[in-house]
N, C-alpha and C positions, 0 to 999 in steps of 0.2 A: 584526428587522433586514432592510432592504430588499435585494434581490439587487443585485450589481454589474452594471452595464451597460457599463462601460468597463475596459480593462485597467488594472492597477496600473502604476506606473513600474517598469521593470526595468533593470538595468544590463546592457547588452549587450557590454561590454567583456570581453575574455578574462580569466578568473580560474582559478586552480588548483581542479580539481573537488573537491567536498566530498560524496561519495557517502555517504549515511547507510545503516546496516545495520539492517533491521528482521527480527527473529526471532520466529517464532510457536509458542510452546509451546501444548499443548492441555490442560495440567493444572497444578495448583499445584506438583506434584513436578517437572515439567519447568521451571516458572518458577524454582524453586530452582536447578536446573542453569544456567538462564540467569543468575541472580544470581552464580554462580561465575565467569561469564565476562563479567561486566558491563563490564569495561574494553574489551571488544572490540566490543560492540554499542551501538546508539544508541536503538532503540525496541523495547519488548516488545509484541508483538501477540497478543491473546487471540482464538483462534477454536476451532472444534470441527470438525475435518476430516471426521468421519463424518457431518456434516450438510451437507456441501458444500464447494466451493472456499472460499467465505467464510462458511462455517457459523458461526452465533452461539452463543456458549457462555453459561452461566447467569450471572446477575447476581452471585451469590455467588462464582462462580469469578473473575470480573473483580475483585471486591473483595479476594479473598484473594491474587490475583496482584499487585494493586497494593500490598498490604502486604509481599509477599515479595521484591519487587525494590528496589533503591536508589531513594531518593526523587528523585534527579536524573535518572533514566531514565523518559521519558514512557511511558505505557501506551497502546497502541491496542487498540481492540475492533471486531470485525466485527458488523454487524447482520444479516448473513445474505444469501443469494442471494434477493433479495426479489421479491415479485409487485408488480404495479401496484395497490398499495393505499396511497396517500399517508398516510392517517391512521394505519394500523397501523404503518407504517414509521416514522413520526414518533414514535410512542409508543415503539417499540423503540429508536430512537436516543437518546431521552432517558433511557431505562432504562440504556443503556451510559454515558452521560455521569454520571448519578447514582451509578453504581456505581464511578466512578473513572477512566474513560478520558478522556484528553485528545485523542486522535485517534479520530474516528468513521468507520468505513468502511462504505459501503453498496454491496453488489453489485446492480447494476440488471439482474438476471436476467430479470424479467418484463416489462421495458419494451421495447416493440417500436418506439417512435418517440422521437425527441428531446424531443418535447413531453411525452410521458408521463414521461420521465426527469427533465425540468426540474421538473414537477409534484411528483414524490416528493422530489427533492432540496431544493426550496424549503421543503417542509414539515419536512424534517430540519433544515435550516439554522435556521429560526425556533425549532424546539423546543430544539435544542441551544444556540444562541446566547443565547436568553432566559434559559436556566439558567446557562450559562458562556460568556461572551463570548470567553474566550481559547482555547476549544476549536477544533480543526482538524477540519473536515468534509471527507471524502474521497469523491468520486464515482468509484465503481469499475466499470469494464466488463471486457470479456472479449476476449482476443486471438482466440479461436475462436468469436466471436459468430455466425458463419455456420453453426455446428453446432447452435445452440440458438435462433436467431431473434431475438436481441436487438439493441440499437443498435449501429451501426458503430463500431469502436474509435476512428476519428479524429474521431468526433462528441463524445467525452467532454470534451476541453478546453472546447468551447463550452458543453456542458451545465453543466459545472462553473462556469464564468464566469457564465452567465446565471442560475443558481440561487443565486449568492453563496457557493458552496463554496470551499474553500482549496486543494484539490489534486485532480488527476485521476490515476487509477491504472488500469493493465491487468494482468489475471491470466488464467489459463486456467480455464475453467469445468469442462471434463471431464478428470479426472486419469487418463489412460490411458497415460501414458509420453511423449506429445507435449509440446513445450515452448513457451515464449513465441515464440521466433524460428522455430519451425516454422509458426506461423500469421501472425505479424507480423514480416517480415524486418527486419534492423537498420535499413534505410533508411526503412522506414515507421515503426518505432519512433522514429527520429531526427525524423521529421516530427510525430509525436505530442508528443515533448519540446518541439520548436520552438514548436508551437501552444500548448502549456501555458505555456511561459515567456512568450511574447508576450502571453498573457492575464494574467500575473502570477500563475501558479499553480505550486505544486510538482508535479513529475512523478514518479510512482512506477511501477516495473515489477517484476512478479513472474511466476511461472508455471514451476515446475520449473528455475529458474535454477541454473546450475553455475558452477564457478569459471572454466571456459573462456569464459564469456559476459562476464566482467567487463571485458575490454578494450574490447568494443563499448559496453557500458553506460556505461563511463567516458567513451569518446570522444564519445558523443552527449549527454552532459551530464545524465544521469539524476541526480535528487536523492535518491531513496530506492530501494534495492533490497530486495525482500522475499523471504526464503527460509525453508524448512523442511527439505525433504527433503535439501538439500546439507549440513545440519548434524546430520542424524539418523544414528544407527547404521545401517549398511548402505545408506544413502541412501533409506531407506523412511519416507515421510512419515506413513504410518498405523501400521505395526507398529513402526517404529524409535523410538528416544528420542533426544532432543537431547543432543549430547555437548559439554561445554565445550571440550575440545581441538580439535574440528571447527570450532566458532565462532571460536577463536583462529586456526586455520589459514586459514579464509575471510577473516577481517579482514586477516591478513598478505598474502594474495593481492590484496585490494582495495587495500591501501596501496601495494603493489609497483606495480600499474597506474597509480594516481594519480601516483607519483613519475615513471614512464616517460612518462606523458602530459605532465606539467609539464616534463620535461627536453626532450622533443621540440618542445613549443610554444616553449620559450625559445630553442632552436637555430634555429627557423625565423623 
């Protein structure tokens, strides 16, 4: 599949925000907890937090989680915080697709220039789309890119567009208690979302997102919000376990912000 070189047509008229909730279990047991809260979430994301922000889990875990959650819930899988090794990453991405993921996320950790990132993502897009054309490929960067020396966050939408990817995402690379907005303030996140939408891409944001961030995320038009710690026992993304009740509460807060935003927009 050749990369897109022009933006898709996007509807720039105001519409009610439709923020999708992506939850990241790290085991089949946690995926079963997600299944209990399936009505409150939109995407189940498979990762391995002890291998990094976007750590890749095993193929058999992806398969088992795909079988554990309702068929109408898409499964996302991270390929890892990857090095600049386009062939290696393409094979890993294909493995995630073969294992049952329909969203394939690649953390461009080892790419120091946009050209390197595009090179990696073009290989991923071809490997994944040749196998499953309806899969969605997500080019993921890091809000704290300045701490690890990878590509600038605002370069991600263009990287995604030029490589033929379907979405651009920001997360945080170093999980030390700092959060998305600590590194990329809301106005810069808004610019990221705007650039993604102008390119016809989905815009996804994550990085220790809390309920208090949902107002801003809704206002700027985010398409997908990714969380783990916020719905884990004790707020601990590593030692805590996902709790269905916390997933339900987080969704309720999301929906409340969507209603408030819609009412304010209608009034204006």
